[in-house]
C-alpha positions as a printed NumPy array, in Angstrom:
array([[ 20.315, -33.827,  -0.772],
       [ 17.272, -33.365,  -2.95 ],
       [ 13.58 , -32.945,  -2.132],
       [ 12.775, -35.805,  -4.482],
       [ 15.136, -38.118,  -2.467],
       [ 13.321, -37.155,   0.753],
       [  9.981, -37.94 ,  -0.95 ],
       [ 11.274, -41.37 ,  -2.026],
       [ 12.63 , -42.051,   1.422],
       [  9.32 , -41.095,   3.158],
       [  7.352, -43.209,   0.71 ],
       [  9.534, -46.274,   1.252],
       [  9.274, -45.703,   5.049],
       [  5.487, -45.6  ,   4.878],
       [  5.034, -48.577,   2.532],
       [  8.117, -50.477,   3.792],
       [  8.402, -51.51 ,   0.166],
       [ 10.559, -50.155,  -2.611],
       [  8.171, -51.539,  -5.158],
       [  5.074, -49.753,  -3.857],
       [  7.031, -46.517,  -3.449],
       [  8.171, -46.752,  -7.031],
       [  4.543, -47.226,  -8.29 ],
       [  3.538, -44.051,  -6.374],
       [  5.957, -42.025,  -8.417],
       [  5.531, -43.971, -11.666],
       [  9.21 , -44.873, -11.762],
       [ 11.157, -48.127, -11.644],
       [ 12.156, -49.806,  -8.4  ],
       [ 15.774, -49.519,  -9.456],
       [ 15.499, -45.708,  -9.669],
       [ 14.147, -45.519,  -6.125],
       [ 16.853, -47.918,  -4.878],
       [ 19.584, -45.763,  -6.439],
       [ 18.202, -42.514,  -4.959],
       [ 17.942, -44.015,  -1.467],
       [ 21.491, -45.328,  -1.747],
       [ 22.767, -41.894,  -2.789],
       [ 20.948, -40.404,   0.228],
       [ 22.493, -42.917,   2.552],
       [ 25.941, -42.219,   1.173],
       [ 25.423, -38.381,   1.563],
       [ 24.283, -38.892,   5.187],
       [ 26.843, -41.582,   5.826],
       [ 24.185, -43.656,   7.696],
       [ 22.132, -46.687,   6.814],
       [ 18.404, -45.829,   6.632],
       [ 16.913, -49.261,   5.874],
       [ 17.552, -52.887,   6.687],
       [ 16.77 , -54.868,   3.597],
       [ 16.169, -58.604,   3.266],
       [ 14.469, -60.701,   0.675],
       [ 11.276, -60.715,   2.825],
       [ 11.   , -57.212,   4.289],
       [ 12.218, -53.665,   4.579],
       [ 12.725, -52.025,   7.996],
       [ 13.861, -48.67 ,   9.153],
       [ 17.105, -48.518,  11.08 ],
       [ 17.2  , -46.444,  14.29 ],
       [ 18.849, -43.705,  12.234],
       [ 16.158, -44.084,   9.601],
       [ 13.386, -43.646,  12.2  ],
       [ 15.04 , -40.495,  13.514],
       [ 15.589, -39.12 ,  10.002],
       [ 11.974, -39.912,   9.033],
       [ 10.58 , -37.343,  11.465],
       [ 12.818, -34.558,  10.178],
       [ 12.276, -35.513,   6.526],
       [  8.489, -35.306,   6.869],
       [  8.819, -31.873,   8.583],
       [ 11.137, -30.614,   5.76 ],
       [  8.592, -31.804,   3.166],
       [  5.768, -30.076,   5.039],
       [  7.604, -26.829,   5.244],
       [  8.532, -27.058,   1.557],
       [  4.929, -27.57 ,   0.547],
       [  3.827, -24.663,   2.787],
       [  6.511, -22.409,   1.276],
       [  5.38 , -23.3  ,  -2.293],
       [  1.724, -22.546,  -1.369],
       [  2.638, -19.198,   0.165],
       [  4.767, -18.214,  -2.819],
       [  1.974, -19.154,  -5.256],
       [ -0.567, -17.2  ,  -3.259],
       [  1.755, -14.163,  -3.043],
       [  2.263, -14.304,  -6.824],
       [ -1.482, -13.981,  -7.351],
       [ -1.825, -11.232,  -4.742],
       [ -3.712, -13.364,  -2.234],
       [ -0.989, -12.83 ,   0.397],
       [  1.754, -10.212,   0.75 ],
       [  2.214,  -6.704,   1.954],
       [  0.796,  -3.369,   0.628],
       [  2.094,   0.082,   1.512],
       [ -0.539,   2.754,   1.132],
       [  0.008,   6.432,   1.468],
       [ -2.601,   9.212,   1.688],
       [ -2.415,  12.975,   1.746],
       [ -2.971,  14.612,   5.144],
       [ -6.621,  15.102,   5.832],
       [ -7.819,  12.371,   3.455],
       [ -8.306,  10.107,   6.429],
       [-11.525,  12.104,   7.04 ],
       [-13.088,  10.53 ,   3.943],
       [-14.439,   7.03 ,   3.318],
       [-10.98 ,   5.688,   2.692],
       [-11.211,   3.778,   5.989],
       [-14.313,   1.897,   4.615],
       [-12.413,   1.164,   1.37 ],
       [ -9.409,  -0.26 ,   3.27 ],
       [-11.624,  -2.157,   5.746],
       [-13.526,  -3.925,   2.919],
       [-10.252,  -4.791,   1.164],
       [ -8.862,  -6.227,   4.379],
       [-11.945,  -8.385,   4.823],
       [-11.647,  -9.659,   1.263],
       [ -7.877, -10.249,   1.475],
       [ -7.031, -10.81 ,   5.16 ],
       [ -3.595, -12.332,   4.273],
       [ -2.452,  -9.09 ,   2.697],
       [ -0.939,  -6.929,   5.433],
       [ -1.39 ,  -3.18 ,   5.132],
       [  0.95 ,  -0.34 ,   6.117],
       [ -0.51 ,   3.168,   6.139],
       [  1.477,   6.425,   5.622],
       [ -0.039,   9.931,   6.164],
       [  2.083,  12.553,   4.434],
       [  2.192,  15.777,   2.434],
       [  1.947,  15.856,  -1.372],
       [  5.614,  15.839,  -2.324],
       [  6.595,  13.091,   0.163],
       [  3.858,  10.798,  -1.262],
       [  4.96 ,  11.281,  -4.875],
       [  8.517,  10.617,  -3.73 ],
       [  7.293,   7.475,  -2.065],
       [  5.964,   5.813,  -5.174],
       [  8.992,   6.78 ,  -7.294],
       [ 11.54 ,   5.65 ,  -4.707],
       [  9.628,   2.38 ,  -4.128],
       [  8.686,   3.019,  -0.495],
       [  4.953,   3.17 ,  -1.174],
       [  2.84 ,   1.043,  -3.501],
       [ -0.225,   3.208,  -3.995],
       [ -0.925,   6.841,  -2.918],
       [ -4.155,   8.841,  -2.586],
       [ -2.943,  12.242,  -3.409],
       [ -3.768,  15.637,  -4.916],
       [ -3.062,  15.872,  -8.654],
       [ -1.004,  18.864,  -9.774],
       [  0.693,  19.862, -13.014],
       [  4.074,  18.238, -13.391],
       [  5.387,  20.306, -16.318],
       [  6.369,  17.262, -18.289],
       [  8.862,  16.017, -15.654],
       [ 10.727,  13.005, -16.993],
       [ 10.387,  10.992, -13.727],
       [  6.574,  11.37 , -13.805],
       [  6.334,   9.289, -17.013],
       [  6.15 ,   6.091, -15.03 ],
       [  3.14 ,   7.361, -12.921],
       [ -0.252,   5.963, -13.622],
       [ -3.362,   7.107, -11.804],
       [ -7.14 ,   6.892, -11.451],
       [ -9.149,  10.094, -10.767],
       [-11.2  ,   9.414,  -7.624],
       [-12.996,  12.691,  -7.073],
       [-12.661,  16.441,  -7.525],
       [-13.178,  18.366,  -4.288],
       [-14.205,  22.007,  -3.959],
       [-11.799,  24.4  ,  -2.201],
       [-13.126,  26.458,   0.686],
       [-11.799,  29.314,   2.807],
       [-11.573,  28.399,   6.46 ],
       [-11.679,  31.416,   8.669],
       [-12.51 ,  32.33 ,  12.325],
       [-16.145,  32.842,  12.995],
       [-15.239,  36.453,  13.811],
       [-13.629,  37.068,  10.341],
       [-15.284,  39.835,   8.278],
       [-16.077,  37.372,   5.514],
       [-17.346,  34.537,   7.721],
       [-20.992,  35.517,   7.308],
       [-20.875,  35.154,   3.508],
       [-22.546,  32.198,   1.778],
       [-19.654,  32.315,  -0.775],
       [-16.718,  34.495,  -1.732],
       [-14.416,  35.085,  -4.658],
       [-10.719,  34.529,  -4.297],
       [ -9.986,  38.229,  -4.734],
       [-12.067,  38.909,  -1.603],
       [ -9.241,  37.43 ,   0.394],
       [ -6.779,  40.106,  -0.717],
       [ -5.276,  41.841,   2.322],
       [ -6.02 ,  39.053,   4.789],
       [ -3.199,  36.905,   6.178],
       [ -2.963,  33.233,   5.045],
       [ -2.21 ,  30.153,   7.057],
       [ -0.436,  27.743,   4.747],
       [  0.643,  24.107,   4.86 ],
       [  4.334,  23.413,   4.771],
       [  5.589,  22.186,   1.443],
       [  8.838,  20.193,   1.297],
       [  9.753,  21.04 ,  -2.336],
       [  8.233,  22.649,  -5.384],
       [  9.214,  19.761,  -7.687],
       [  5.729,  18.46 ,  -8.129],
       [  4.058,  21.741,  -9.017],
       [  2.119,  22.165,  -5.786],
       [  3.388,  25.648,  -4.844],
       [  3.213,  26.821,  -8.518],
       [ -0.416,  25.777,  -8.873],
       [ -1.432,  27.536,  -5.719],
       [  0.436,  30.74 ,  -6.538],
       [ -1.037,  30.772, -10.091],
       [ -4.57 ,  30.619,  -8.622],
       [ -3.766,  33.692,  -6.525],
       [ -2.117,  35.429,  -9.444],
       [ -5.244,  34.85 , -11.513],
       [ -7.134,  36.678,  -8.751],
       [ -4.771,  39.645,  -8.99 ],
       [ -2.726,  39.329,  -5.844],
       [ -0.157,  37.233,  -4.07 ],
       [ -1.02 ,  35.694,  -0.637],
       [  0.25 ,  37.3  ,   2.575],
       [  1.485,  34.113,   4.387],
       [  1.662,  34.834,   8.039],
       [  1.923,  31.293,   9.416],
       [  3.091,  27.916,   8.034],
       [  2.028,  24.674,   9.74 ],
       [  3.076,  21.019,   9.357],
       [ -0.404,  19.541,   9.209],
       [ -4.143,  20.176,   8.834],
       [ -4.914,  20.104,  12.465],
       [ -2.425,  22.772,  13.305],
       [ -3.672,  24.91 ,  10.436],
       [ -7.246,  24.786,  11.765],
       [ -5.96 ,  25.65 ,  15.248],
       [ -3.99 ,  28.591,  13.913],
       [ -7.089,  29.799,  12.062],
       [ -9.153,  29.536,  15.178],
       [ -6.503,  31.572,  17.018],
       [ -6.969,  34.368,  14.513],
       [ -3.646,  33.993,  12.673],
       [ -5.273,  33.943,   9.273],
       [ -7.477,  31.998,   6.931],
       [ -6.689,  28.681,   5.261],
       [ -7.623,  27.129,   1.934],
       [ -8.819,  23.545,   2.461],
       [-10.679,  20.956,   0.393],
       [-14.21 ,  19.85 ,   1.332],
       [-13.12 ,  16.408,   2.552],
       [-11.581,  18.276,   5.436],
       [-14.05 ,  21.143,   5.901],
       [-17.016,  18.804,   5.879],
       [-15.788,  17.421,   9.202],
       [-15.104,  20.652,  10.935],
       [-17.154,  20.892,  14.179],
       [-18.514,  24.007,  15.808],
       [-16.178,  23.599,  18.792],
       [-13.256,  24.44 ,  16.497],
       [-14.605,  28.006,  16.276],
       [-14.008,  28.273,  12.548],
       [-16.231,  28.294,   9.533],
       [-15.715,  27.24 ,   5.916],
       [-16.895,  29.466,   3.086],
       [-17.14 ,  28.217,  -0.536],
       [-14.987,  29.961,  -3.117],
       [-16.803,  30.785,  -6.353],
       [-15.372,  29.097,  -9.442],
       [-13.299,  26.562,  -7.455],
       [-15.854,  23.84 ,  -7.077],
       [-13.435,  21.344,  -8.635],
       [-10.123,  22.864,  -7.626],
       [ -8.594,  19.748,  -6.066],
       [ -8.694,  16.446,  -7.964],
       [ -7.66 ,  13.577,  -5.793],
       [ -6.199,  10.51 ,  -7.47 ],
       [ -4.952,   7.036,  -6.631],
       [ -1.508,   6.824,  -8.187],
       [  1.261,   4.276,  -8.51 ],
       [  4.487,   3.593, -10.333],
       [  3.862,   1.375, -13.374],
       [  7.161,  -0.423, -12.659],
       [  5.876,  -1.536,  -9.262],
       [  5.072,  -5.152,  -9.753],
       [  3.893,  -5.981,  -6.232],
       [  1.117,  -8.562,  -6.73 ],
       [ -0.818,  -7.124,  -3.794],
       [ -0.786,  -3.673,  -5.484],
       [ -2.139,  -5.19 ,  -8.683],
       [ -4.815,  -7.002,  -6.785],
       [ -5.828,  -3.863,  -4.958],
       [ -6.013,  -1.907,  -8.211],
       [ -7.504,  -4.3  , -10.679],
       [ -9.767,  -6.293,  -8.487],
       [-10.888,  -3.564,  -6.13 ],
       [ -9.91 ,   0.04 ,  -6.433],
       [-11.521,   0.415,  -9.927],
       [-14.848,  -0.014,  -8.285],
       [-14.324,   3.281,  -6.47 ],
       [-13.182,   5.365,  -9.402]])
């Protein structure tokens, strides 16, 4: 059974004329007759009663007409959805963002995109740096908002493309009772001898740990890590509890409230320590990803 046969059948049923149905498709009456005959043979039922004067649907034909019309409607709908999905107008987009970045205007960005493309469903994933990079290379995530580190010419990073969104200053978050808390700014070497609250890192394969340790080495010491947390909120709580200081970007520290009993002190020379990028795998051909990037995200870069 072919879609074209169903179209011929519905047209003959509506016109009750093989001649008029043939004209609709710009083919001969004989061609329509042969296709209807082939359809009847496949179904093993008679669809039309034909005389020299008129054409009528048989009881089987009337029953089959309802289903044929429904099949054609669903087929047209399927074609429309496929074409829209191919242009990025519908579909699904998986977006990942580094922990803490939800405190920025990313929600406004996503809200505006959702308004403009309501038929593109969104999935959001909040993760650490390494998990996000893994996500785009394993195909689990379409676009990530993540911290850019040095990848030491890793082969599997060659497929990554990105747009720099903003460079954020790094600040030292410490309890309000900390000896350095009253300073308007500090140098990284001022932190020597004080315990550090660090964020858990899954692996060192994307250069995150190396970059952090290099910054401390440049200041002439290695950090004394006393506590490791799984997320930003726990780190701030640990700092408030006096377990140490934490190094956090301004998109997090700008939203710290006085009730959290911590303060954020700028670190001299690290005003652009953390570049945040929107990144994706160039082999990812999701039309929704392309629409988000080319038609929208570029406006925020």
